[in-house]
Residue, then its C-alpha position, 0 to 999 in steps of 0.5 A: x663507756x661504750x657511746x662514747x667509743x661510739x660516738x668517737x668510731x662515728x666521728x673519725x670515720x666522718x672525717x676520714x670521709x670528709x678527708x678522702x672527700x677533700x682529696x679527691x677534689x684536689x686530684x681533680x683540680x690538679x687534674x683539669x689544670x693540667x692535663x693536657x687531652x681534657x684541655x684539649x678536647x674542651x677547648x683544642x678542639x672547639x676553637x682549632x688553636x691552642x690554649x695558653x698556659x696563663x688560661x689554663x692557671x685561670x681555669x685551674x684556680x676557678x675549678x680550685x675556688x670551686x672546689x673548696x666552694x664544695x668542700x665547704x658545703x660539705x663540711x656545713x651539712x656534716x656539722x648540722x644536726x639531725x634533719x629526720x627522726x625524732x631528734x630533729x623535732x628537739x629544739x624546733x619551736x611551735x604554736x599550742x593549737x588547742x587544749x582539752x582536759x588532759x589534753x595538748x595538741x601543738x603544731x609543729x612544723x605544719x603537724x599536730x602533735x600530742x603534747x606534755x607540759x610541766x606550766x599549764x599552756x594557752x592556745x596560741x602561745x609559743x613553746x619549745x620542744x624539748x624531748x620526745x616520747x613515742x609521739x608525745x612531745x614533750x615541749x615548755x613555754x617559750x618566752x620570747x624577749x624582746x632586745x635591741x629588735x631581736x628576739x632570744 
């Protein structure tokens, strides 16, 4: 139950951070769209002529689209699995590099790891990481079937 509450708190904190970020982007967009001082400093001072409302609107719309793109990138980053630590290894694919008497060595992300498996593996077979305990990966054979030209 404590783990569930902790997960809920993390989710709420992420959503609050995302809403705060989006609110800041919206505020920045409004400021960039309608603030005469910023447009004066950026355009009128350089060109020596006033900027029309149509030009301000176009620049504001472009900035809004750019800010929405940034917000979508942030949402995508929040949804991704961790990229560091033991959690990042789970689900990664690799290949069996060496099989000694009682040891299996696999190559995942260009690194050699000691592994254990429930079934015998041969050198060159593709594997997928199921879990990690200390510095030992628990792996199983990856059976790739080709259907319609796609790997599954």
